C-alpha positions as CSV (number, residue, x, y, z in Angstrom):
1,M,0.1,-0.1,0.0
2,L,1.4,3.2,-0.8
3,K,0.8,5.0,2.4
4,S,3.2,3.1,4.4
5,F,5.5,2.5,1.5
6,I,6.0,6.7,1.6
7,E,6.3,6.5,5.3
8,E,9.0,4.3,5.0
9,I,11.0,6.5,2.5
10,I,10.1,9.9,5.0
11,T,11.5,7.5,8.1
12,E,14.9,6.9,6.1
13,M,15.2,10.7,4.5
14,R,14.0,12.4,8.0
15,P,17.9,12.1,9.7
16,I,18.9,14.0,6.3
17,A,16.2,16.5,6.5
18,D,16.5,17.1,10.4
19,K,20.0,18.8,9.4
20,T,18.3,21.3,7.3
21,K,15.6,21.8,9.7
22,N,13.1,20.8,6.9
23,D,9.9,19.2,8.1
24,L,8.7,16.1,5.8
25,L,5.2,16.5,5.7
26,F,2.6,13.7,4.2
27,N,-1.1,13.2,4.8
28,L,-2.9,10.7,2.6
29,P,-6.7,10.7,3.4
30,R,-7.0,7.1,2.4
31,D,-4.4,4.3,1.5
32,I,-4.1,3.6,-2.1
33,R,-2.8,0.4,-3.9
34,V,-0.5,0.8,-6.7
35,F,1.2,-2.0,-9.2
36,A,4.8,-0.5,-9.7
37,D,8.4,-1.5,-9.5
38,R,9.3,-1.2,-5.5
39,L,12.7,-0.6,-6.1
40,Q,12.6,2.0,-9.1
41,L,9.9,3.9,-7.4
42,K,11.9,4.0,-4.0
43,R,14.8,5.2,-5.8
44,V,12.8,7.8,-7.6
45,L,11.1,8.9,-4.4
46,K,14.2,9.2,-2.3
47,N,15.9,11.3,-5.2
48,L,13.1,13.8,-5.2
49,V,12.9,14.4,-1.6
50,Q,16.9,14.4,-1.5
51,N,16.9,17.5,-4.2
52,A,13.9,19.2,-2.1
53,I,16.2,19.1,1.1
54,S,19.2,20.2,-1.2
55,Y,17.7,22.9,-3.0
56,G,14.8,24.0,-0.9
57,E,15.0,26.5,1.8
58,P,16.6,25.5,5.2
59,N,13.6,25.7,7.9
60,S,10.9,25.2,5.7
61,P,8.6,22.1,5.2
62,I,8.8,19.7,2.2
63,D,5.2,18.4,1.3
64,I,4.7,15.0,-0.4
65,S,1.1,14.6,-1.6
66,I,-0.8,11.9,-3.7
67,G,-3.5,12.7,-6.3
68,E,-5.2,10.9,-8.6
69,I,-6.2,11.2,-12.2
70,P,-8.0,8.7,-14.5
71,K,-5.7,5.5,-14.7
72,Y,-2.6,7.2,-12.8
73,I,-1.6,8.1,-9.4
74,V,0.6,11.4,-9.1
75,I,3.0,11.8,-6.3
76,K,4.1,15.2,-5.8
77,V,7.2,16.5,-3.7
78,K,7.2,20.3,-3.1
79,D,9.8,22.5,-1.5
80,Y,9.9,26.2,-1.0
81,G,12.9,27.0,-2.5
82,K,13.6,29.5,-5.3
83,G,12.9,27.8,-8.8
């Protein structure tokens, strides 16, 4: 399920985010089942979170959100840095 998968990534990335005092925020109103390559998806999401930590503003939140469009799931990682 997607919620526990993303929570696992947040747990792994939190020590890195703590160094720049970024809060990793994630709220999924309902759990979603996704059929994907777990290793590849984890690699992509960790890279996006790492980039948000590296290039976002220190002391600001990093929002991780999930959306749905017909036949697709959208995962967003948003930081509040320049650009």
